[in-house]
C-alpha positions as a LaTeX table, in Angstrom:
\begin{tabular}{lrrr}
\hline
Residue & $x$ (\AA) & $y$ (\AA) & $z$ (\AA) \\
\hline
Met1 & 63.19 & 35.56 & 116.32 \\
Lys2 & 61.35 & 37.44 & 113.54 \\
Lys3 & 62.02 & 34.53 & 111.14 \\
Ile4 & 60.60 & 31.96 & 113.61 \\
Ile5 & 57.50 & 34.05 & 114.08 \\
Phe6 & 57.12 & 34.42 & 110.32 \\
Leu7 & 57.59 & 30.69 & 109.71 \\
Leu8 & 55.14 & 29.81 & 112.54 \\
Thr9 & 52.56 & 32.24 & 111.09 \\
Ala10 & 53.03 & 30.93 & 107.56 \\
Thr11 & 52.62 & 27.34 & 108.79 \\
Leu12 & 49.48 & 28.13 & 110.71 \\
Leu13 & 47.96 & 29.91 & 107.62 \\
Ser14 & 48.74 & 26.99 & 105.37 \\
Val15 & 47.22 & 24.53 & 107.87 \\
Thr16 & 44.12 & 26.75 & 108.11 \\
Ala17 & 43.82 & 26.89 & 104.29 \\
Val18 & 44.17 & 23.11 & 103.99 \\
Ser19 & 41.63 & 22.48 & 106.74 \\
Ala20 & 39.12 & 24.86 & 105.05 \\
Gln21 & 39.22 & 22.64 & 101.90 \\
Thr22 & 36.10 & 20.50 & 101.38 \\
Thr23 & 35.53 & 17.49 & 99.13 \\
Trp24 & 32.18 & 16.59 & 97.62 \\
Lys25 & 31.22 & 13.42 & 95.96 \\
Val26 & 28.32 & 12.84 & 93.49 \\
Asp27 & 25.26 & 11.06 & 94.76 \\
Lys28 & 24.65 & 8.82 & 91.74 \\
Ala29 & 21.08 & 7.99 & 92.72 \\
His30 & 20.09 & 11.66 & 92.38 \\
Ser31 & 22.34 & 12.69 & 89.45 \\
Gln32 & 22.20 & 12.23 & 85.67 \\
Leu33 & 24.60 & 12.80 & 82.75 \\
Lys34 & 22.63 & 13.28 & 79.56 \\
Phe35 & 23.47 & 14.00 & 75.89 \\
Ile36 & 21.20 & 15.05 & 73.06 \\
Ile37 & 21.95 & 14.76 & 69.33 \\
Thr38 & 19.76 & 15.51 & 66.30 \\
His39 & 18.94 & 12.65 & 63.87 \\
Leu40 & 18.13 & 13.51 & 60.24 \\
Ala41 & 17.72 & 17.21 & 61.14 \\
Val42 & 14.19 & 16.50 & 62.44 \\
Ser43 & 14.40 & 14.58 & 65.74 \\
Asp44 & 16.39 & 14.76 & 68.94 \\
Val45 & 17.69 & 11.54 & 70.45 \\
Glu46 & 18.60 & 11.50 & 74.09 \\
Gly47 & 20.97 & 9.20 & 75.95 \\
Val48 & 22.63 & 8.91 & 79.28 \\
Phe49 & 25.70 & 7.42 & 80.76 \\
Lys50 & 24.69 & 5.23 & 83.73 \\
Asp51 & 28.08 & 4.82 & 85.36 \\
Phe52 & 30.04 & 8.01 & 86.21 \\
Asp53 & 31.90 & 9.55 & 89.17 \\
Val54 & 32.38 & 13.23 & 89.95 \\
Thr55 & 34.46 & 14.85 & 92.75 \\
Ile56 & 34.49 & 18.54 & 93.63 \\
Val57 & 37.22 & 20.10 & 95.80 \\
Thr58 & 36.73 & 23.71 & 97.05 \\
Asn59 & 37.85 & 26.15 & 99.67 \\
Gln60 & 34.92 & 28.49 & 99.26 \\
Pro61 & 31.26 & 27.90 & 100.44 \\
Asp62 & 29.97 & 29.41 & 97.18 \\
Phe63 & 32.16 & 27.03 & 95.06 \\
Ser64 & 33.75 & 29.96 & 93.37 \\
Asp65 & 37.17 & 28.19 & 93.38 \\
Ala66 & 35.87 & 24.69 & 92.79 \\
Lys67 & 37.76 & 22.02 & 90.93 \\
Phe68 & 35.70 & 19.33 & 89.20 \\
Thr69 & 36.86 & 15.86 & 88.17 \\
Leu70 & 34.62 & 13.58 & 86.14 \\
Val71 & 35.19 & 9.93 & 85.03 \\
Val72 & 32.56 & 8.24 & 82.85 \\
Gln73 & 32.51 & 4.57 & 81.91 \\
Thr74 & 31.78 & 4.65 & 78.17 \\
Ala75 & 30.20 & 1.16 & 78.14 \\
Ser76 & 27.43 & 2.54 & 80.37 \\
Val77 & 26.00 & 4.48 & 77.45 \\
Asn78 & 22.18 & 4.05 & 77.23 \\
Thr79 & 19.58 & 5.36 & 74.78 \\
Asp80 & 16.92 & 2.76 & 75.58 \\
Val81 & 17.49 & 1.04 & 72.14 \\
Glu82 & 19.80 & $-1.97$ & 72.45 \\
Lys83 & 20.90 & $-2.02$ & 68.81 \\
Arg84 & 21.90 & 1.71 & 68.92 \\
Asp85 & 23.63 & 1.30 & 72.25 \\
Asn86 & 25.71 & $-1.54$ & 70.83 \\
Asp87 & 26.58 & 0.63 & 67.86 \\
Leu88 & 27.54 & 3.48 & 70.14 \\
Arg89 & 29.87 & 1.07 & 72.02 \\
Ser90 & 31.53 & $-0.04$ & 68.76 \\
Ala91 & 34.38 & 1.42 & 66.77 \\
Asn92 & 31.81 & 3.50 & 64.92 \\
Phe93 & 31.53 & 5.73 & 67.99 \\
Phe94 & 33.03 & 5.39 & 71.47 \\
Glu95 & 35.11 & 2.22 & 70.75 \\
Val96 & 34.72 & 1.25 & 74.48 \\
Ala97 & 37.08 & $-1.78$ & 74.24 \\
Lys98 & 39.88 & 0.64 & 73.50 \\
Phe99 & 38.69 & 3.85 & 75.22 \\
Ser100 & 36.84 & 2.79 & 78.34 \\
Thr101 & 36.52 & 6.17 & 79.89 \\
Ile102 & 35.59 & 9.76 & 79.22 \\
Thr103 & 37.27 & 12.27 & 81.59 \\
Phe104 & 36.90 & 15.90 & 82.38 \\
Thr105 & 39.19 & 17.89 & 84.65 \\
Ser106 & 38.35 & 21.60 & 85.28 \\
Thr107 & 41.12 & 24.19 & 84.80 \\
Asp108 & 39.21 & 27.43 & 85.59 \\
Ile109 & 35.90 & 28.58 & 87.05 \\
Thr110 & 34.58 & 32.11 & 86.58 \\
Lys111 & 31.49 & 33.54 & 88.29 \\
Thr112 & 29.17 & 35.32 & 85.73 \\
Thr113 & 26.24 & 36.11 & 87.96 \\
Pro114 & 25.25 & 34.95 & 91.50 \\
Asn115 & 25.26 & 31.08 & 91.42 \\
His116 & 26.23 & 30.94 & 87.70 \\
Phe117 & 29.64 & 30.13 & 86.42 \\
Lys118 & 31.65 & 29.36 & 83.29 \\
Leu119 & 33.49 & 26.06 & 83.92 \\
Lys120 & 36.46 & 25.48 & 81.74 \\
Gly121 & 38.43 & 22.23 & 81.55 \\
Asn122 & 40.03 & 19.47 & 79.59 \\
Leu123 & 37.62 & 16.88 & 78.12 \\
Thr124 & 39.03 & 13.57 & 76.84 \\
Ile125 & 36.78 & 11.40 & 74.64 \\
His126 & 37.95 & 8.68 & 72.28 \\
Gly127 & 41.61 & 9.50 & 73.12 \\
Val128 & 41.27 & 13.13 & 72.10 \\
Thr129 & 41.64 & 15.94 & 74.63 \\
Lys130 & 40.08 & 19.33 & 73.97 \\
Ser131 & 39.51 & 22.39 & 76.18 \\
Val132 & 35.80 & 23.06 & 76.61 \\
Thr133 & 33.79 & 25.64 & 78.53 \\
Met134 & 30.38 & 24.79 & 79.97 \\
Asp135 & 27.74 & 26.74 & 81.89 \\
Leu136 & 27.43 & 25.80 & 85.49 \\
Trp137 & 24.50 & 26.64 & 87.83 \\
Tyr138 & 25.05 & 26.21 & 91.54 \\
Arg139 & 21.61 & 25.53 & 92.85 \\
Gly140 & 22.50 & 25.76 & 96.52 \\
Thr141 & 23.43 & 23.76 & 99.54 \\
Ile142 & 21.01 & 22.28 & 102.04 \\
Ile143 & 21.23 & 20.22 & 105.23 \\
Lys144 & 19.21 & 17.12 & 104.91 \\
Ala145 & 16.78 & 16.59 & 107.77 \\
Thr146 & 17.19 & 12.81 & 107.65 \\
Ser147 & 20.91 & 12.69 & 108.10 \\
Asn148 & 21.97 & 16.25 & 109.06 \\
Ala149 & 24.45 & 15.96 & 106.19 \\
Ala150 & 25.18 & 18.73 & 103.64 \\
Asp151 & 24.08 & 18.25 & 100.01 \\
Ala152 & 24.88 & 20.68 & 97.15 \\
Gly153 & 23.17 & 20.79 & 93.73 \\
Phe154 & 24.59 & 21.73 & 90.31 \\
Gln155 & 23.38 & 21.77 & 86.79 \\
Leu156 & 25.87 & 21.85 & 83.89 \\
Thr157 & 24.93 & 22.55 & 80.28 \\
Gly158 & 26.91 & 23.10 & 77.12 \\
Glu159 & 27.64 & 21.82 & 73.64 \\
Ile160 & 30.50 & 19.93 & 72.04 \\
Lys161 & 31.23 & 18.81 & 68.53 \\
Arg162 & 31.61 & 15.09 & 67.98 \\
Ser163 & 33.96 & 15.77 & 65.09 \\
Asp164 & 36.41 & 17.37 & 67.56 \\
Phe165 & 36.75 & 13.93 & 69.19 \\
Asn166 & 36.52 & 11.75 & 66.09 \\
Ile167 & 33.23 & 10.30 & 67.12 \\
Gly168 & 30.92 & 8.76 & 64.47 \\
Ala169 & 33.06 & 10.06 & 61.55 \\
Lys170 & 31.17 & 8.03 & 58.94 \\
Tyr171 & 27.89 & 9.65 & 59.94 \\
Ser172 & 27.80 & 13.13 & 58.47 \\
Ser173 & 25.38 & 15.82 & 59.21 \\
Pro174 & 22.32 & 15.90 & 58.78 \\
Ile175 & 22.28 & 12.10 & 59.43 \\
Leu176 & 23.61 & 12.97 & 62.91 \\
Ser177 & 24.28 & 16.61 & 64.00 \\
Asp178 & 27.88 & 17.42 & 64.70 \\
Glu179 & 26.68 & 19.38 & 67.78 \\
Val180 & 25.92 & 17.35 & 70.89 \\
Gln181 & 24.13 & 19.01 & 73.75 \\
Ile182 & 25.29 & 18.09 & 77.24 \\
Lys183 & 23.07 & 18.40 & 80.33 \\
Ala184 & 24.08 & 17.06 & 83.73 \\
Asn185 & 22.24 & 17.43 & 87.01 \\
Gly186 & 24.27 & 16.50 & 90.07 \\
Glu187 & 23.58 & 16.24 & 93.79 \\
Phe188 & 26.75 & 16.10 & 95.90 \\
Gly189 & 27.34 & 15.00 & 99.46 \\
Lys190 & 30.02 & 16.64 & 101.60 \\
Val191 & 32.83 & 14.20 & 102.41 \\
Asn192 & 34.93 & 16.44 & 104.67 \\
\hline
\end{tabular}
């Protein structure tokens, strides 16, 4: 009898844990994935990826256990200069015909202060996977008056080295800085 009660309790707890899990999807119209690189050591050039998808899965309302998954279509790179964008899509940089996506899957999230986290995960660019850690700011959750739906906001910032991913190897610093700043602003709608 004790075994049955234990199994029943364990089952109920696992069902409760699963039902508490929520999924959030990026609202692309209100989100941006930007990168910044320095050209000739005197000027910053900014670009964005226009086509990306992000999913967050969490059990906690403060997102302290959140798991982030990002998929970026590399061909969507845009710096507002067509010649440069075509070069970025070529084998000189992203080689989009061979490596059509950039992916990030989080492996750990650590709260540093209220609403601020260190987000660690595996980033894959140009066929190379590296562990990276970014700063994540949870900007809060609101209920939209127009739809009565929940929206959460985040800002992610950090830095990667293009040499870690074999990007633009023929362009040494200071022609192009090795350091690339990442800044992403995301608005997410609650799916369940």
